[in-house]
Biopython code that builds the backbone (N, CA, C, O; Angstrom):
import numpy as np
from Bio.PDB.StructureBuilder import StructureBuilder

atoms = [
    (1, "MET", "N", (165.780, -8.433, 126.896)),
    (1, "MET", "CA", (165.505, -7.247, 127.631)),
    (1, "MET", "C", (165.519, -5.980, 126.444)),
    (1, "MET", "O", (166.398, -5.902, 125.585)),
    (2, "SER", "N", (164.484, -5.106, 126.559)),
    (2, "SER", "CA", (164.434, -3.989, 125.662)),
    (2, "SER", "C", (165.596, -3.070, 125.921)),
    (2, "SER", "O", (166.319, -3.135, 126.916)),
    (3, "VAL", "N", (165.721, -2.128, 124.842)),
    (3, "VAL", "CA", (166.756, -1.118, 125.006)),
    (3, "VAL", "C", (166.319, -0.187, 126.247)),
    (3, "VAL", "O", (167.136, 0.171, 127.096)),
    (4, "LYS", "N", (164.846, 0.202, 126.280)),
    (4, "LYS", "CA", (164.582, 0.961, 127.347)),
    (4, "LYS", "C", (164.808, 0.385, 128.620)),
    (4, "LYS", "O", (165.275, 1.100, 129.507)),
    (5, "GLU", "N", (164.530, -0.872, 128.851)),
    (5, "GLU", "CA", (164.832, -1.603, 130.188)),
    (5, "GLU", "C", (166.329, -1.566, 130.475)),
    (5, "GLU", "O", (166.775, -1.422, 131.613)),
    (6, "ARG", "N", (167.103, -1.708, 129.352)),
    (6, "ARG", "CA", (168.579, -1.718, 129.869)),
    (6, "ARG", "C", (169.119, -0.400, 130.202)),
    (6, "ARG", "O", (169.945, -0.180, 131.088)),
    (7, "LEU", "N", (168.526, 0.554, 129.332)),
    (7, "LEU", "CA", (168.751, 1.916, 129.754)),
    (7, "LEU", "C", (168.249, 2.340, 131.141)),
    (7, "LEU", "O", (168.961, 3.115, 131.780)),
    (8, "ARG", "N", (167.198, 1.948, 131.624)),
    (8, "ARG", "CA", (166.839, 2.055, 132.979)),
    (8, "ARG", "C", (167.692, 1.472, 133.954)),
    (8, "ARG", "O", (168.107, 2.091, 134.934)),
    (9, "GLN", "N", (167.957, 0.291, 133.695)),
    (9, "GLN", "CA", (168.969, -0.424, 134.646)),
    (9, "GLN", "C", (170.285, 0.356, 134.716)),
    (9, "GLN", "O", (170.832, 0.553, 135.801)),
    (10, "LEU", "N", (170.739, 0.752, 133.686)),
    (10, "LEU", "CA", (172.093, 1.536, 133.530)),
    (10, "LEU", "C", (171.855, 2.784, 134.342)),
    (10, "LEU", "O", (172.645, 3.024, 135.255)),
    (11, "VAL", "N", (170.918, 3.549, 134.124)),
    (11, "VAL", "CA", (170.646, 4.804, 134.951)),
    (11, "VAL", "C", (170.378, 4.457, 136.436)),
    (11, "VAL", "O", (170.576, 5.330, 137.282)),
    (12, "GLU", "N", (170.023, 3.466, 136.728)),
    (12, "GLU", "CA", (169.745, 3.185, 138.213)),
    (12, "GLU", "C", (171.151, 2.915, 138.998)),
    (12, "GLU", "O", (171.317, 3.191, 140.187)),
    (13, "GLU", "N", (172.075, 2.370, 138.200)),
    (13, "GLU", "CA", (173.348, 2.066, 138.604)),
    (13, "GLU", "C", (174.346, 3.394, 138.645)),
    (13, "GLU", "O", (175.381, 3.386, 139.311)),
    (14, "LEU", "N", (173.935, 4.485, 137.892)),
    (14, "LEU", "CA", (174.788, 5.554, 137.828)),
    (14, "LEU", "C", (174.753, 6.405, 139.236)),
    (14, "LEU", "O", (173.756, 6.535, 139.946)),
    (15, "PRO", "N", (176.002, 6.933, 139.475)),
    (15, "PRO", "CA", (176.062, 7.876, 140.444)),
    (15, "PRO", "C", (175.068, 9.184, 140.087)),
    (15, "PRO", "O", (174.883, 9.437, 138.897)),
    (16, "GLU", "N", (174.512, 9.906, 140.982)),
    (16, "GLU", "CA", (173.664, 11.002, 140.622)),
    (16, "GLU", "C", (174.186, 12.014, 139.776)),
    (16, "GLU", "O", (173.472, 12.589, 138.953)),
    (17, "ASN", "N", (175.508, 12.290, 139.946)),
    (17, "ASN", "CA", (176.190, 13.365, 139.138)),
    (17, "ASN", "C", (176.111, 12.959, 137.596)),
    (17, "ASN", "O", (175.874, 13.750, 136.683)),
    (18, "GLU", "N", (176.335, 11.681, 137.471)),
    (18, "GLU", "CA", (176.610, 10.991, 136.034)),
    (18, "GLU", "C", (175.234, 10.892, 135.560)),
    (18, "GLU", "O", (175.049, 11.034, 134.352)),
    (19, "ALA", "N", (174.271, 10.677, 136.306)),
    (19, "ALA", "CA", (172.738, 10.517, 135.810)),
    (19, "ALA", "C", (172.312, 12.036, 135.300)),
    (19, "ALA", "O", (171.651, 12.178, 134.272)),
    (20, "GLU", "N", (172.716, 13.078, 136.047)),
    (20, "GLU", "CA", (172.524, 14.309, 135.788)),
    (20, "GLU", "C", (173.171, 14.784, 134.442)),
    (20, "GLU", "O", (172.546, 15.428, 133.600)),
    (21, "GLU", "N", (174.425, 14.422, 134.322)),
    (21, "GLU", "CA", (175.195, 14.782, 132.957)),
    (21, "GLU", "C", (174.529, 13.911, 131.839)),
    (21, "GLU", "O", (174.413, 14.457, 130.742)),
    (22, "LEU", "N", (174.099, 12.688, 131.969)),
    (22, "LEU", "CA", (173.460, 12.025, 130.922)),
    (22, "LEU", "C", (172.111, 12.681, 130.580)),
    (22, "LEU", "O", (171.812, 12.853, 129.399)),
    (23, "TYR", "N", (171.304, 13.045, 131.555)),
    (23, "TYR", "CA", (169.977, 13.634, 131.362)),
    (23, "TYR", "C", (170.315, 15.014, 130.476)),
    (23, "TYR", "O", (169.741, 15.257, 129.414)),
    (24, "GLU", "N", (171.285, 15.841, 131.043)),
    (24, "GLU", "CA", (171.390, 17.043, 130.244)),
    (24, "GLU", "C", (171.951, 17.051, 129.036)),
    (24, "GLU", "O", (171.847, 18.040, 128.311)),
    (25, "GLY", "N", (172.721, 15.779, 128.606)),
    (25, "GLY", "CA", (173.248, 15.558, 127.354)),
    (25, "GLY", "C", (172.116, 15.190, 126.320)),
    (25, "GLY", "O", (172.061, 15.635, 125.174)),
    (26, "LEU", "N", (171.184, 14.276, 126.915)),
    (26, "LEU", "CA", (170.108, 13.881, 126.184)),
    (26, "LEU", "C", (169.089, 14.965, 125.812)),
    (26, "LEU", "O", (168.409, 14.950, 124.785)),
    (27, "LEU", "N", (169.060, 15.927, 126.787)),
    (27, "LEU", "CA", (168.060, 17.118, 126.623)),
    (27, "LEU", "C", (168.750, 18.047, 125.462)),
    (27, "LEU", "O", (168.074, 18.623, 124.609)),
    (28, "ALA", "N", (170.145, 18.120, 125.534)),
    (28, "ALA", "CA", (170.813, 18.881, 124.534)),
    (28, "ALA", "C", (170.556, 18.311, 123.245)),
    (28, "ALA", "O", (170.116, 19.049, 122.363)),
    (29, "LYS", "N", (170.772, 17.097, 123.015)),
    (29, "LYS", "CA", (170.662, 16.393, 121.819)),
    (29, "LYS", "C", (169.411, 16.506, 121.214)),
    (29, "LYS", "O", (169.351, 16.799, 120.020)),
    (30, "ARG", "N", (168.344, 16.301, 121.912)),
    (30, "ARG", "CA", (166.983, 16.390, 121.535)),
    (30, "ARG", "C", (166.574, 17.848, 121.176)),
    (30, "ARG", "O", (165.779, 18.019, 120.252)),
    (31, "ASN", "N", (167.074, 18.893, 121.856)),
    (31, "ASN", "CA", (166.900, 20.243, 121.426)),
    (31, "ASN", "C", (167.553, 20.562, 120.149)),
    (31, "ASN", "O", (166.934, 21.196, 119.294)),
    (32, "ALA", "N", (168.841, 20.141, 119.948)),
    (32, "ALA", "CA", (169.639, 20.310, 118.757)),
    (32, "ALA", "C", (169.055, 19.622, 117.429)),
    (32, "ALA", "O", (169.395, 19.923, 116.285)),
    (33, "SER", "N", (168.218, 18.752, 117.747)),
    (33, "SER", "CA", (167.697, 18.184, 116.570)),
    (33, "SER", "C", (166.426, 18.824, 116.242)),
    (33, "SER", "O", (165.749, 18.392, 115.309)),
    (34, "GLY", "N", (166.053, 19.829, 116.946)),
    (34, "GLY", "CA", (164.740, 20.622, 116.522)),
    (34, "GLY", "C", (163.616, 20.251, 117.181)),
    (34, "GLY", "O", (162.593, 20.917, 117.019)),
    (35, "GLU", "N", (163.622, 19.063, 118.080)),
    (35, "GLU", "CA", (162.357, 18.479, 118.698)),
    (35, "GLU", "C", (162.259, 19.088, 119.912)),
    (35, "GLU", "O", (163.088, 18.867, 120.795)),
    (36, "ALA", "N", (161.297, 19.863, 120.062)),
    (36, "ALA", "CA", (161.308, 20.557, 121.391)),
    (36, "ALA", "C", (160.641, 19.706, 122.426)),
    (36, "ALA", "O", (159.878, 18.837, 122.005)),
    (37, "PRO", "N", (160.814, 19.826, 123.726)),
    (37, "PRO", "CA", (160.399, 19.074, 124.773)),
    (37, "PRO", "C", (158.912, 19.234, 124.835)),
    (37, "PRO", "O", (158.412, 20.297, 124.469)),
    (38, "PRO", "N", (158.151, 18.219, 125.288)),
    (38, "PRO", "CA", (156.710, 18.262, 125.280)),
    (38, "PRO", "C", (156.172, 19.417, 126.309)),
    (38, "PRO", "O", (156.709, 19.594, 127.402)),
    (39, "LEU", "N", (155.229, 20.064, 125.919)),
    (39, "LEU", "CA", (154.543, 21.092, 126.752)),
    (39, "LEU", "C", (153.663, 20.479, 127.836)),
    (39, "LEU", "O", (152.892, 19.568, 127.534)),
    (40, "THR", "N", (153.740, 20.913, 129.015)),
    (40, "THR", "CA", (152.659, 20.369, 130.147)),
    (40, "THR", "C", (151.987, 21.692, 130.820)),
    (40, "THR", "O", (152.372, 22.858, 130.733)),
    (41, "GLY", "N", (151.029, 21.235, 131.416)),
    (41, "GLY", "CA", (150.252, 22.148, 132.307)),
    (41, "GLY", "C", (149.792, 23.444, 131.591)),
    (41, "GLY", "O", (149.294, 23.353, 130.468)),
    (42, "LEU", "N", (149.917, 24.470, 132.107)),
    (42, "LEU", "CA", (149.400, 25.870, 131.528)),
    (42, "LEU", "C", (150.160, 26.145, 130.163)),
    (42, "LEU", "O", (149.632, 26.781, 129.250)),
    (43, "ALA", "N", (151.265, 25.690, 130.101)),
    (43, "ALA", "CA", (152.085, 26.038, 128.751)),
    (43, "ALA", "C", (151.374, 25.132, 127.728)),
    (43, "ALA", "O", (151.280, 25.668, 126.623)),
    (44, "ALA", "N", (150.879, 23.965, 127.810)),
    (44, "ALA", "CA", (150.209, 23.182, 126.928)),
    (44, "ALA", "C", (148.825, 23.843, 126.679)),
    (44, "ALA", "O", (148.363, 23.872, 125.539)),
    (45, "LEU", "N", (148.220, 24.328, 127.644)),
    (45, "LEU", "CA", (146.800, 24.958, 127.557)),
    (45, "LEU", "C", (147.068, 26.248, 126.640)),
    (45, "LEU", "O", (146.388, 26.499, 125.645)),
    (46, "ASP", "N", (148.051, 26.973, 127.054)),
    (46, "ASP", "CA", (148.355, 28.487, 126.370)),
    (46, "ASP", "C", (148.532, 27.945, 124.811)),
    (46, "ASP", "O", (147.797, 28.392, 123.929)),
    (47, "ALA", "N", (149.426, 27.078, 124.562)),
    (47, "ALA", "CA", (149.777, 26.676, 123.151)),
    (47, "ALA", "C", (148.528, 26.419, 122.423)),
    (47, "ALA", "O", (148.348, 26.964, 121.334)),
    (48, "ALA", "N", (147.590, 25.580, 122.968)),
    (48, "ALA", "CA", (146.518, 24.967, 122.303)),
    (48, "ALA", "C", (145.459, 26.188, 122.040)),
    (48, "ALA", "O", (144.808, 26.246, 120.997)),
    (49, "LEU", "N", (145.361, 27.069, 122.992)),
    (49, "LEU", "CA", (144.403, 28.123, 122.735)),
    (49, "LEU", "C", (144.913, 29.203, 121.729)),
    (49, "LEU", "O", (144.157, 29.790, 120.955)),
    (50, "ASP", "N", (146.368, 29.432, 121.811)),
    (50, "ASP", "CA", (147.025, 30.210, 120.594)),
    (50, "ASP", "C", (146.752, 29.512, 119.388)),
    (50, "ASP", "O", (146.428, 30.157, 118.391)),
    (51, "GLU", "N", (146.847, 28.203, 119.351)),
    (51, "GLU", "CA", (146.732, 27.561, 117.858)),
    (51, "GLU", "C", (145.204, 27.757, 117.536)),
    (51, "GLU", "O", (144.887, 28.114, 116.401)),
    (52, "MET", "N", (144.416, 27.574, 118.329)),
    (52, "MET", "CA", (142.914, 27.775, 117.978)),
    (52, "MET", "C", (142.688, 29.200, 117.545)),
    (52, "MET", "O", (142.008, 29.427, 116.544)),
    (53, "ALA", "N", (143.205, 30.127, 118.222)),
    (53, "ALA", "CA", (142.937, 31.593, 117.866)),
    (53, "ALA", "C", (143.514, 31.910, 116.402)),
    (53, "ALA", "O", (142.937, 32.586, 115.550)),
    (54, "HIS", "N", (144.702, 31.319, 116.283)),
    (54, "HIS", "CA", (145.288, 31.617, 115.075)),
    (54, "HIS", "C", (144.600, 30.987, 113.750)),
    (54, "HIS", "O", (144.652, 31.443, 112.608)),
    (55, "ASN", "N", (143.900, 29.742, 114.235)),
    (55, "ASN", "CA", (143.214, 28.990, 113.187)),
    (55, "ASN", "C", (141.688, 29.523, 112.964)),
    (55, "ASN", "O", (141.000, 29.116, 112.028)),
    (56, "ALA", "N", (141.289, 30.357, 113.803)),
    (56, "ALA", "CA", (139.812, 30.761, 113.768)),
    (56, "ALA", "C", (139.646, 31.627, 112.630)),
    (56, "ALA", "O", (140.484, 32.484, 112.352)),
    (57, "PRO", "N", (138.411, 31.403, 111.842)),
    (57, "PRO", "CA", (138.194, 32.341, 110.770)),
    (57, "PRO", "C", (137.981, 33.817, 111.193)),
    (57, "PRO", "O", (137.448, 34.202, 112.234)),
    (58, "GLU", "N", (138.472, 34.534, 110.240)),
    (58, "GLU", "CA", (138.119, 36.094, 110.625)),
    (58, "GLU", "C", (136.771, 36.428, 110.926)),
    (58, "GLU", "O", (136.524, 37.128, 111.909)),
    (59, "GLU", "N", (135.829, 35.978, 110.142)),
    (59, "GLU", "CA", (134.402, 36.150, 110.436)),
    (59, "GLU", "C", (133.859, 35.905, 111.802)),
    (59, "GLU", "O", (132.983, 36.591, 112.327)),
    (60, "GLU", "N", (134.493, 34.793, 112.378)),
    (60, "GLU", "CA", (134.080, 34.376, 113.752)),
    (60, "GLU", "C", (134.889, 35.379, 114.814)),
    (60, "GLU", "O", (134.353, 35.691, 115.877)),
    (61, "LEU", "N", (136.012, 35.786, 114.507)),
    (61, "LEU", "CA", (136.784, 36.666, 115.365)),
    (61, "LEU", "C", (136.035, 38.036, 115.283)),
    (61, "LEU", "O", (136.040, 38.761, 116.278)),
    (62, "ALA", "N", (135.502, 38.355, 114.338)),
    (62, "ALA", "CA", (134.818, 39.652, 114.115)),
    (62, "ALA", "C", (133.546, 39.687, 114.958)),
    (62, "ALA", "O", (133.021, 40.752, 115.282)),
    (63, "ARG", "N", (133.081, 38.528, 115.293)),
    (63, "ARG", "CA", (131.799, 38.467, 116.189)),
    (63, "ARG", "C", (132.009, 39.011, 117.683)),
    (63, "ARG", "O", (131.086, 39.378, 118.410)),
    (64, "PHE", "N", (133.380, 39.005, 118.030)),
    (64, "PHE", "CA", (133.587, 39.332, 119.451)),
    (64, "PHE", "C", (133.309, 40.857, 119.568)),
    (64, "PHE", "O", (133.497, 41.665, 118.659)),
    (65, "PRO", "N", (132.826, 41.146, 120.838)),
    (65, "PRO", "CA", (132.590, 42.711, 120.999)),
    (65, "PRO", "C", (134.168, 43.370, 121.083)),
    (65, "PRO", "O", (135.095, 42.708, 121.550)),
    (66, "ALA", "N", (134.317, 44.530, 120.655)),
    (66, "ALA", "CA", (135.544, 45.336, 120.730)),
    (66, "ALA", "C", (136.122, 45.336, 122.060)),
    (66, "ALA", "O", (137.336, 45.177, 122.186)),
    (67, "ASP", "N", (135.347, 45.504, 123.088)),
    (67, "ASP", "CA", (135.846, 45.527, 124.472)),
    (67, "ASP", "C", (135.815, 44.138, 125.093)),
    (67, "ASP", "O", (135.785, 44.113, 126.323)),
    (68, "PHE", "N", (135.817, 42.931, 124.414)),
    (68, "PHE", "CA", (135.764, 41.720, 125.064)),
    (68, "PHE", "C", (136.851, 41.479, 126.185)),
    (68, "PHE", "O", (136.491, 41.130, 127.310)),
    (69, "SER", "N", (138.167, 41.663, 125.877)),
    (69, "SER", "CA", (139.144, 41.423, 126.860)),
    (69, "SER", "C", (138.963, 42.413, 128.080)),
    (69, "SER", "O", (139.207, 41.989, 129.210)),
    (70, "GLU", "N", (138.558, 43.671, 127.901)),
    (70, "GLU", "CA", (138.528, 44.707, 128.907)),
    (70, "GLU", "C", (137.285, 44.288, 129.909)),
    (70, "GLU", "O", (137.327, 44.406, 131.133)),
    (71, "GLN", "N", (136.266, 43.821, 129.217)),
    (71, "GLN", "CA", (135.065, 43.490, 129.996)),
    (71, "GLN", "C", (134.753, 41.989, 130.047)),
    (71, "GLN", "O", (133.592, 41.582, 129.995)),
    (72, "LEU", "N", (135.807, 41.180, 130.150)),
    (72, "LEU", "CA", (135.507, 39.701, 130.086)),
    (72, "LEU", "C", (134.560, 39.206, 131.114)),
    (72, "LEU", "O", (133.694, 38.388, 130.803)),
    (73, "ASP", "N", (134.698, 39.734, 132.525)),
    (73, "ASP", "CA", (133.723, 39.353, 133.534)),
    (73, "ASP", "C", (132.358, 39.628, 133.067)),
    (73, "ASP", "O", (131.507, 38.765, 133.281)),
    (74, "HIS", "N", (132.039, 40.687, 132.471)),
    (74, "HIS", "CA", (130.771, 41.055, 131.891)),
    (74, "HIS", "C", (130.131, 39.888, 130.980)),
    (74, "HIS", "O", (129.056, 39.311, 131.142)),
    (75, "TYR", "N", (130.979, 39.733, 130.104)),
    (75, "TYR", "CA", (130.645, 38.823, 128.894)),
    (75, "TYR", "C", (130.593, 37.428, 129.344)),
    (75, "TYR", "O", (129.814, 36.696, 128.735)),
    (76, "ILE", "N", (131.297, 36.920, 130.320)),
    (76, "ILE", "CA", (131.213, 35.604, 130.882)),
    (76, "ILE", "C", (130.330, 35.398, 131.984)),
    (76, "ILE", "O", (129.608, 34.401, 131.959)),
    (77, "TYR", "N", (130.273, 36.264, 133.037)),
    (77, "TYR", "CA", (129.603, 36.022, 134.158)),
    (77, "TYR", "C", (128.219, 37.123, 134.362)),
    (77, "TYR", "O", (127.418, 37.073, 135.295)),
    (78, "GLY", "N", (128.209, 37.908, 133.447)),
    (78, "GLY", "CA", (127.165, 39.004, 133.302)),
    (78, "GLY", "C", (127.244, 40.144, 134.564)),
    (78, "GLY", "O", (126.277, 40.787, 134.972)),
    (79, "THR", "N", (128.484, 40.224, 135.025)),
    (79, "THR", "CA", (128.653, 41.384, 135.853)),
    (79, "THR", "C", (128.529, 42.712, 135.248)),
    (79, "THR", "O", (128.537, 42.777, 134.019)),
    (80, "LYS", "N", (128.419, 43.758, 135.930)),
    (80, "LYS", "CA", (128.143, 45.106, 135.414)),
    (80, "LYS", "C", (129.502, 45.559, 134.731)),
    (80, "LYS", "O", (130.578, 45.245, 135.240)),
    (81, "LYS", "N", (129.421, 46.314, 133.551)),
    (81, "LYS", "CA", (130.659, 46.757, 132.939)),
    (81, "LYS", "C", (131.258, 47.828, 133.654)),
    (81, "LYS", "O", (130.584, 48.734, 134.144)),
    (82, "ARG", "N", (132.594, 47.759, 133.740)),
    (82, "ARG", "CA", (133.495, 48.927, 134.401)),
    (82, "ARG", "C", (133.508, 50.078, 133.920)),
    (82, "ARG", "O", (134.200, 50.955, 134.435)),
]
sb = StructureBuilder()
sb.init_structure("model")
sb.init_model(0)
sb.init_chain("A")
sb.init_seg("    ")
for serial, (resi, resn, name, xyz) in enumerate(atoms, 1):
    if name == "N":
        sb.init_residue(resn, " ", resi, " ")
    sb.init_atom(name, np.array(xyz, "f"), 0.0, 1.0, " ", f" {name:<3s}", serial, name[0])
structure = sb.get_structure()
């Protein structure tokens, strides 16, 4: 039986409050080691977009119109500018 299988079995046998304490302790240990919990959902998308923006060459970013963020619907959907 692998360590993960033994751990699962142990967790299944724990009362809920002890399982919660174990979970919190493992999270605290992981965070103390500097390893952040994995991002999911919108947080993961936001982090990926942020990384792409920071890694984009300046000449590419300069190609965006100055009012891009204010007139996003115009540039994406072709609506009239506000």
